[in-house]
Structures are given as structure tokens and as C-alpha cells.
C-alpha positions as CSV (number, residue, x, y, z in Angstrom):
1,M,-32.9,42.4,-15.8
2,K,-34.3,39.7,-17.9
3,P,-34.2,35.9,-16.2
4,F,-31.8,34.0,-18.8
5,R,-29.5,37.3,-18.1
6,I,-29.9,36.7,-14.3
7,I,-29.7,32.9,-14.6
8,G,-26.3,33.5,-17.0
9,L,-25.1,35.8,-14.1
10,F,-25.4,33.0,-11.5
11,L,-23.5,30.1,-13.4
12,L,-20.7,32.8,-14.5
13,V,-20.4,33.4,-10.4
14,V,-20.5,29.1,-10.1
15,L,-17.8,28.5,-12.5
16,L,-15.6,31.3,-11.4
17,V,-16.4,29.6,-7.4
18,I,-15.3,26.3,-8.9
19,T,-12.5,27.3,-11.0
20,I,-10.4,30.1,-9.0
21,G,-11.9,29.1,-5.6
22,P,-9.2,25.7,-5.2
23,L,-6.1,28.5,-6.3
24,V,-6.9,30.4,-3.5
25,I,-8.2,29.0,-0.6
26,P,-4.8,29.7,2.3
27,I,-4.1,26.0,2.8
28,P,-2.2,25.6,6.5
29,P,1.2,24.4,6.3
30,L,1.7,21.1,7.7
31,P,3.6,21.5,10.8
32,D,7.9,21.3,11.1
33,P,8.7,18.3,9.8
34,V,11.0,15.9,11.2
35,P,14.2,14.6,9.6
36,V,14.2,10.6,8.7
37,T,17.0,9.9,11.3
38,A,15.1,11.1,14.0
39,L,12.1,8.6,12.9
40,M,14.1,5.2,12.0
41,D,14.3,2.2,14.4
42,D,17.4,0.3,15.2
43,D,17.0,-2.1,12.3
44,S,16.0,0.5,9.7
45,R,18.4,0.3,7.1
46,F,18.4,2.2,3.5
47,I,19.2,1.4,-0.3
48,E,19.0,3.7,-3.2
49,V,16.9,1.6,-6.1
50,N,16.1,3.6,-9.2
51,G,17.7,6.0,-7.7
52,I,14.8,6.5,-4.9
53,D,16.1,5.8,-1.5
54,V,14.0,3.4,0.0
55,H,13.7,2.4,3.5
56,Y,13.5,-1.5,4.4
57,K,14.1,-3.8,7.5
58,Q,16.3,-7.3,6.9
59,Y,16.6,-10.2,8.9
60,G,17.8,-13.8,8.5
61,S,19.4,-15.6,5.9
62,G,19.0,-18.3,2.5
63,E,16.7,-19.3,1.2
64,P,13.3,-18.9,0.3
65,V,13.7,-15.0,0.4
66,M,10.6,-13.7,1.8
67,I,9.7,-10.2,0.6
68,L,6.9,-8.4,2.6
69,L,5.0,-5.8,1.1
70,H,2.4,-3.4,3.2
71,G,-1.0,-2.2,2.7
72,F,-2.5,1.6,2.1
73,G,-1.6,4.2,5.0
74,A,1.0,1.6,6.3
75,S,4.8,0.5,6.3
76,T,7.1,-1.8,7.5
77,F,5.9,-1.4,11.2
78,S,2.5,-3.5,10.1
79,W,4.8,-6.5,9.9
80,R,6.5,-5.6,13.5
81,E,4.9,-9.5,14.9
82,V,6.0,-11.5,12.1
83,M,9.2,-10.4,10.3
84,Q,11.5,-12.0,12.9
85,P,9.8,-15.1,13.3
86,L,9.3,-15.9,9.5
87,A,13.1,-15.6,9.4
88,K,13.6,-18.6,10.9
89,A,12.7,-20.3,7.8
90,G,14.9,-18.1,5.9
91,T,15.6,-14.4,4.5
92,V,12.6,-11.5,5.6
93,I,13.0,-8.2,3.9
94,A,10.2,-5.7,4.3
95,F,10.1,-2.4,2.9
96,D,8.5,1.0,2.7
97,R,6.6,1.6,-0.6
98,P,6.8,5.2,-2.3
99,A,4.3,7.6,-0.4
100,F,4.7,4.9,2.9
101,G,6.6,5.1,5.7
102,L,10.6,5.9,5.9
103,T,10.9,5.9,2.1
104,E,12.1,8.9,-0.1
105,R,9.1,10.8,-1.5
106,P,9.8,11.8,-4.8
107,M,8.2,15.7,-5.6
108,P,6.6,16.5,-8.8
109,G,9.8,17.4,-11.0
110,E,12.2,15.8,-9.2
111,W,11.4,12.5,-11.3
112,E,11.3,12.0,-15.6
113,G,9.0,9.7,-17.2
114,E,6.7,7.9,-15.5
115,S,5.5,8.7,-11.6
116,P,7.4,6.7,-9.1
117,Y,3.8,6.0,-7.4
118,T,2.4,4.1,-10.5
119,L,1.7,0.4,-10.0
120,T,4.3,-0.1,-12.9
121,S,6.8,1.7,-11.1
122,Q,6.4,-0.1,-7.7
123,I,6.6,-3.3,-10.0
124,Q,9.8,-1.5,-11.2
125,L,11.2,-0.6,-7.7
126,L,10.1,-4.7,-6.5
127,I,12.1,-5.7,-9.5
128,G,15.2,-3.6,-8.5
129,L,15.3,-4.1,-4.5
130,M,15.8,-7.9,-5.7
131,D,18.6,-7.0,-8.2
132,Q,20.2,-4.7,-5.6
133,F,20.3,-7.7,-3.1
134,G,21.0,-10.4,-5.7
135,V,17.9,-12.2,-5.1
136,E,16.5,-14.3,-8.4
137,Q,13.5,-15.6,-7.2
138,A,11.2,-14.5,-3.9
139,V,8.2,-15.5,-1.8
140,L,5.9,-11.9,-2.3
141,I,3.6,-11.5,1.1
142,G,1.2,-8.4,0.1
143,N,-1.5,-7.6,2.1
144,S,-4.0,-5.8,1.0
145,A,-2.5,-3.3,-1.9
146,G,0.6,-4.9,-1.1
147,G,-1.1,-7.9,-2.6
148,T,-1.9,-5.5,-5.5
149,V,1.9,-5.4,-6.1
150,A,2.3,-8.7,-5.1
151,V,0.0,-10.0,-7.8
152,A,1.1,-7.7,-10.5
153,A,4.4,-8.3,-10.1
154,A,3.9,-12.3,-10.5
155,L,2.5,-11.5,-13.7
156,A,4.9,-9.1,-15.2
157,H,7.9,-11.0,-14.0
158,P,6.9,-14.8,-13.4
159,E,10.5,-16.0,-13.1
160,R,11.2,-13.7,-10.7
161,V,8.2,-15.0,-8.0
162,S,8.3,-18.8,-6.3
163,A,5.4,-18.2,-4.2
164,L,2.6,-15.9,-2.9
165,V,1.0,-15.6,-0.4
166,L,-2.1,-12.7,-0.3
167,V,-3.1,-11.3,2.9
168,D,-7.0,-10.0,2.2
169,A,-5.6,-8.5,-1.1
170,A,-7.2,-5.8,-2.9
171,I,-7.9,-7.7,-6.4
172,Y,-11.0,-7.0,-7.0
173,A,-11.5,-3.3,-6.0
174,G,-10.1,-0.5,-4.5
175,G,-7.4,-0.4,-7.3
176,G,-7.5,3.5,-8.1
177,A,-9.6,6.1,-8.7
178,P,-11.5,5.2,-12.0
179,A,-10.7,6.4,-15.5
180,W,-13.8,8.7,-16.0
181,I,-12.2,11.2,-12.8
182,R,-8.4,10.7,-13.5
183,P,-8.2,13.6,-15.7
184,L,-10.2,16.0,-13.1
185,L,-7.5,14.7,-9.9
186,R,-4.8,16.4,-12.5
187,T,-6.5,19.8,-12.7
188,P,-4.7,22.7,-11.0
189,Q,-7.3,23.0,-8.9
190,F,-7.5,19.3,-7.6
191,D,-3.5,19.1,-7.5
192,R,-3.4,22.4,-5.4
193,L,-6.8,20.9,-2.7
194,G,-5.6,17.3,-3.0
195,P,-2.6,17.3,-0.7
196,W,-5.3,18.6,1.7
197,F,-7.7,16.2,1.7
198,A,-5.2,13.7,2.1
199,R,-4.2,15.2,5.7
200,S,-7.1,13.9,6.4
201,I,-5.3,10.2,7.2
202,A,-3.8,11.9,10.4
203,G,-7.1,13.0,11.5
204,E,-10.6,10.7,12.2
205,Q,-10.6,8.8,9.2
206,G,-7.3,7.5,9.8
207,D,-8.0,6.4,13.2
208,A,-11.5,4.9,12.1
209,F,-9.7,3.1,9.1
210,L,-7.2,1.6,11.2
211,R,-10.3,0.7,13.3
212,A,-12.2,-1.1,10.9
213,A,-9.1,-3.1,10.0
214,W,-9.0,-5.3,13.4
215,H,-11.9,-7.0,14.6
216,D,-11.1,-6.1,17.9
217,P,-10.2,-2.5,17.8
218,S,-9.6,-3.2,22.0
219,K,-6.5,-4.4,21.1
220,I,-5.0,-1.0,18.9
221,T,-2.8,0.3,21.6
222,D,-1.2,3.5,21.6
223,D,2.3,2.6,20.5
224,I,0.5,0.9,17.7
225,V,-1.5,4.4,16.5
226,E,1.8,6.3,16.8
227,G,3.8,3.6,14.9
228,Y,1.4,4.2,12.1
229,R,1.5,7.9,12.9
230,K,5.0,8.6,13.0
231,P,6.0,8.7,9.0
232,L,3.5,11.6,9.1
233,K,5.6,13.9,10.6
234,L,8.1,13.7,7.8
235,A,8.2,16.1,4.5
236,N,5.9,16.4,2.1
237,W,3.9,13.0,3.4
238,D,0.6,14.9,2.1
239,R,1.5,15.4,-1.3
240,A,3.5,11.9,-2.0
241,L,0.2,10.5,-0.8
242,W,-1.9,12.7,-3.5
243,E,0.9,11.8,-5.8
244,L,0.0,8.2,-5.2
245,T,-3.6,8.8,-5.6
246,K,-3.2,10.7,-8.9
247,A,-0.8,7.7,-10.1
248,S,-3.6,5.1,-9.4
249,G,-5.6,3.5,-11.8
250,E,-7.7,0.1,-12.4
251,S,-5.3,-2.7,-12.2
252,R,-7.8,-5.1,-14.1
253,L,-5.8,-8.3,-12.5
254,A,-8.6,-10.2,-11.9
255,E,-9.1,-10.7,-15.4
256,R,-5.6,-12.5,-15.4
257,L,-5.7,-15.1,-12.2
258,D,-6.0,-18.2,-14.3
259,Q,-2.3,-17.0,-15.8
260,L,-0.6,-17.0,-11.9
261,K,1.2,-20.7,-12.3
262,M,3.5,-20.6,-9.3
263,P,2.2,-22.0,-5.7
264,V,-0.6,-19.5,-4.2
265,L,-1.7,-19.2,-0.2
266,V,-4.7,-16.7,0.0
267,V,-5.2,-15.8,3.7
268,T,-7.6,-13.8,5.6
269,G,-9.9,-12.6,8.8
270,D,-12.9,-14.1,8.9
271,D,-14.3,-10.1,9.5
272,D,-12.0,-8.1,7.2
273,R,-14.5,-4.9,6.7
274,I,-12.1,-3.6,4.3
275,V,-11.4,-5.8,1.9
276,P,-14.2,-8.8,2.5
277,T,-13.9,-11.5,3.6
278,A,-16.0,-12.9,0.7
279,E,-13.4,-11.5,-1.9
280,S,-10.8,-13.6,-0.6
281,L,-12.5,-16.7,-1.0
282,R,-13.3,-15.6,-4.5
283,L,-9.6,-14.8,-4.9
284,A,-8.5,-18.7,-3.7
285,N,-11.6,-19.8,-5.8
286,E,-10.2,-18.4,-8.9
287,I,-6.2,-18.8,-8.6
288,P,-5.8,-22.8,-10.0
289,G,-4.5,-24.8,-7.1
290,A,-4.7,-22.0,-4.4
291,K,-4.5,-22.9,-0.8
292,L,-6.5,-21.1,1.4
293,A,-6.4,-20.2,5.3
294,V,-9.2,-18.4,7.7
295,F,-8.7,-17.1,10.6
296,P,-11.4,-16.8,12.8
297,N,-12.4,-13.4,15.1
298,C,-9.5,-11.7,13.0
299,G,-9.7,-8.8,10.4
300,H,-7.9,-7.4,7.8
301,V,-4.3,-7.7,8.9
302,P,-3.7,-11.1,10.3
303,Q,-0.3,-10.7,10.5
304,E,-0.5,-8.0,13.3
305,E,-3.6,-8.9,15.0
306,C,-3.6,-12.6,14.8
307,P,-0.1,-13.3,14.0
308,E,0.4,-16.9,15.6
309,P,-2.1,-18.4,13.0
310,F,-0.8,-16.5,10.4
311,L,2.4,-17.4,11.0
312,K,1.1,-21.0,11.2
313,A,-0.8,-20.8,8.0
314,V,2.9,-19.6,6.2
315,L,5.1,-21.4,7.6
316,D,2.9,-24.8,6.9
317,F,2.8,-23.3,3.0
318,L,6.5,-23.0,3.1
319,A,7.3,-26.0,4.3
320,E,4.7,-27.3,1.6
321,I,6.7,-25.8,-1.4
322,K,10.3,-26.8,-1.0
């Protein structure tokens, strides 16, 4: 056989492996799912917003209304240390963003138009939630990717946001897959393997991410690990996480920070290894008039690891802007 024919045959085999292999590789099923009712807390509540059954928790009354937006892989659980103390200053509403927590996870074919997992849809869900509760304006408190949603919502609907508290917010990086790879994520091959890749969050990678989020991982108890893993007992959590990945994109929010006119507080741990502390310092410098609080010996989730200084910084900020 001539050399070019051998090379051609080799390339054909490689092409077949790449295109057909992912479609026939057996994917093990998830364990039997647990119904959402079995995972609810005593303070769990649900409300339908834009056709999605949204899980939320609410404390306090009056103004200001504070809406808490968790980060990637988290849920209302990540606000457990600060929800009730913050409620002494007003109303606190924390909810699970789509693909996380106990909020309904729409599957492909169950929605019309834009995916509910896009940033635009998440903004619409936030505003729809405010409408459902009759909230004209709110203080948005967003951690990590929740900070991305908070800033995007404030730019899209500045009249609905009275102030921002950006907690180790992911503004300069981590906004989603780069444009060049997104078409690949939507191919049948990636679409089939995607949920399988997403399952890594339930294993060692997920545990490693959680440890990296804390300055002192020894403070992470078994109860905290279980609190993060609990939503992974629901049906289709892996598919929803993949749909979120497919729907992600570069936010380009950094180019518009000078448009934020409401009061802003940027807070960060001094040892954030997820969103480097330097990025929060840069964020506070680039938002006009922003205030900054840096917590010593603290990581990416100060509301969990360092709740007392976090609460003091946020409550002092709220008192100043009344």
C-alpha cells in the first residue's frame, strides 16, 4: 500500500473515532434521583417566575430589600451564615439560580426562545422575581458568578438596583467559554459527553474547588460538604450544568463599569484563589466611587468563612447609603 494511502486510511480512522466514538461510548446513568421535596429545608419556599419553579428563602421585612446571588456550584446554602443577621436591616431574599440548588432545571425542548441558562435569561429571572414580590428597587449582593449577574442586571436595569455589593465578583475572567469554542459545545458529540464531564463537580474536582475557595480548608465540615452536594441528588443536574456551560459567553462587563452610577461596595478575602484578590482591588478602582473592604485570612466566600467582618462591612455600607 502506498504511503499516502496509509496516511489517508489513518486519518479516516481518526475522523471516525472523533465523530462517532462520543456517540457510542456508554455513559453510566446517574443514581436514582431524590425528589425535591425530600431536600427542602424548613425555610424553603418556591415561586414560579418566567415559567420556572424557583427555590428561595426570605427573612426580615421592610427596606432595603437585599437579593443574594450565589456563585457557581453554590446555592442559597452559601448564604446560611448571613441571611438572618442581614435581615435585621431589611428584607433578605436568597434564591437558587437556574442549574443550581433546588430551582427547577428546564431540559432542552422544554423552553421556547432563548435558553433559561444564558446571562440574559438570568437577568430576566431576577427582574421577574422582583416583580413577583412587588420590589421596585433592591440591593444586589452577588458572590463570584452571582456578582456577574448582579453587575449585568444593574447595567441592564439601573432603575431597579439601588446599590451593589460585589463579593469576590467574577468580572474580568470566568464569564464563560470563549467564542471560538462555543460552536463545538453544541455539536452532538459534545452534547452527549457534556453531562458526563459535568459530573466531575460531584467528585474530587468539586471537593478541590470547595477547598480552594477557603483560606483555611480545615474549617470545611462534613455538613458543609453535604450542603453543597445535596442538590446533586436531583434529576438532570448534570444536564442542566452542561446547558449552563453551553449557554455561557464572555460578558464584557469590564468595558462598562464606568456606567455604574449606584453606590457599590466591593468585598474580598485577602487570599482569594478563585477570583484573585487583585481583580477585586482593580474592580473597586474602576467603578466610580466604589468602596472596598478586604478581609484578612479569608478566601473566596467571606460570607461563609468570615461572616462577622463580612456582616460589619455590608451593614455599615447600607447604613451609609440610607
